[in-house]
N, C-alpha and C positions, 0 to 999 in steps of 0.2 A: 443392705436395706431391701426389704421385701416389698414389691409393688403389687398391689391388687389390681389386676388388669380390668376387671369389670368396672371399678371406680374410675379408672383412666378413660374407659370407653364412654361412660356416662358423662364425664366432664367434657370430652371431645364433642359429643352430641350436643350438649348444652351450649358450647361455644358456637357451633355451627348454627343452631337454632336462633341464637342471639344475633347472628349476622357477622360474627367475627370469623374471618377466614373463608366465608362462603361466597362473598361477592354478591351477585344477583341483584341487590337493591340499587347498585350504582351502575347498572348496565341497561341499555335499551331492551325492550321486549319485542321480539320478532314473532309474528304469527303468519302461518301459511294457510291458504284456503283456495277455494275455487267457486266461481259463479256457475250455477248449473240448475237444471230443472229440479224442483223441490225446495229451492230457496224461497225467502220472502220475495215479493214482487212489487215494484213501484207502479205508479199510475201510468207510466209510459212503457209498461211491460218489461222492465229490466230486472233481472235477477239481482238480489242483494243479500249481503251478510251484515250482521250488526254486532258491534263490540261495545262493552261497557268498561269504564275504568274509573277509579277513585283517585283523585290527585294526591300524590304523596307530599307535595309541597306547593306553595304559591309561586307564581312566576310565569315563564313562557315554556310551553311544551310544544314539541314538534311531532307530527304524525306524517309518515311518508308511505304512499301506496305505489307499488310497482307491479303492474299486471302484465300478463302475456295473453294475447288473443282477443283483447277487448280494449276499448277506449275508456280509461279509468275515470270515475267520478268519486270524489271523497267529500262526504258531508259530516260535519261535527256539530253536535248539539248538546245542550244541557239536558241532563236526565231529570226534568222538572215537571213531569206529568203532561206537558204539552210539547216537549221536544223542541224548545226554542233553538233555532239554528244560529250558530255563531261563526261557521265557516263553510263555504262551498268551493270546491276546486275542480275545474275541468279546463285543462290548458289547450284544448283543441288539437292536441297531438298525442302520440302514443308514448310521451315521456312520463316519468313518474310524477304523481301529484304530491305536493307537500303543503301541509297546513301548519302554520305557527300560530298558536292561540294562547291567550292569557287564561291561566287557571288559578283557582283558589284551593288551598289545602283542604282536604276532606270532602270537597264537592265531587259530585258524580257526573260523568259525561258519557255520551254515546258517539261512536264513529260508525258511519254507514259506508260500506264498500259496494259500489254498483257500477254500471256501465252507462255510457251516453245513449246507446241505442238499445231497443228492446231485444230480448232473447239472445244477447251475446253471452257466450260462455268462455271460460278460460281460467287460468290459475293466477294467483297473486301472492305477494308478500307484503304485509303491512308492518311497519316499524313504529313503535311508540317510544318516545324518549323516556328516560328514567323518571322524570317528574310525574309521569302518568300513573305510576304505581302498578298495582295488580290489574291485568287486563284479561277479560273473559269474553268469549264469543257467546252470544245469546242464542238459544234454540227456540225461545218464545219471545214475543214482543213484550216490552216492559209495561205498557198500559193499554194501548188500543191499536188494533190493526190499521185504524184510520190514520195514524201518524205517518206511516210510510206512504200510504196512498195519498196523503195531502202534500207531500213534498213535491215541489215543481222541479222539472228537469232544469238544471243550471244552464245558463247561456253558454255557448261555445266560447272558449277563451277566457272564462272567468277565473281569475287568480286572486 
C-alpha cells in the first residue's frame, strides 16, 4: 500500500488544531512578567501589568500571583467598560496571592498585577486555571486610563 505522506501530514495537523493530542486547553496558563518603569501606574504610584481572558467555561476559576521583590496585589475585574472589581487580594505578606472567582462562559475578565507600595519592581509568575481560556497581556488600556487610576489600594491583609 502506497501512503501519501503529505496527506498524512495534513491529517496530523488537522487533529492537532482540533485539540486532539495537543493538550493545551486542559492545562493552566502560566505567564511571566515584571513590574518596572514604563508599565501602567496606579494612583498610589505602583507599577502594574494587565491581562485579559475570556472564560472557556462557567464555574470557578483560580488565578495565582507569585512575585519576587515586591508585595503582590492581585485585582480581578469584569471587562465591562467600567472594570467592576470582583476580587482584590493582598495578604500582607510576601506569600503568593490567590483569587478564586465565579466566571461565566464567554464572559471577559481582567487581572491586574501590581504591588502594595509605589515604585516597587520585581518579577512574577501569574497562573490562570484552565477555565480562564486564552490569556493575553494588554499593552494598552481597554477603555480608559482612569480605570487603573480609580482603583483604590486594597487594605493590608485583604483575602
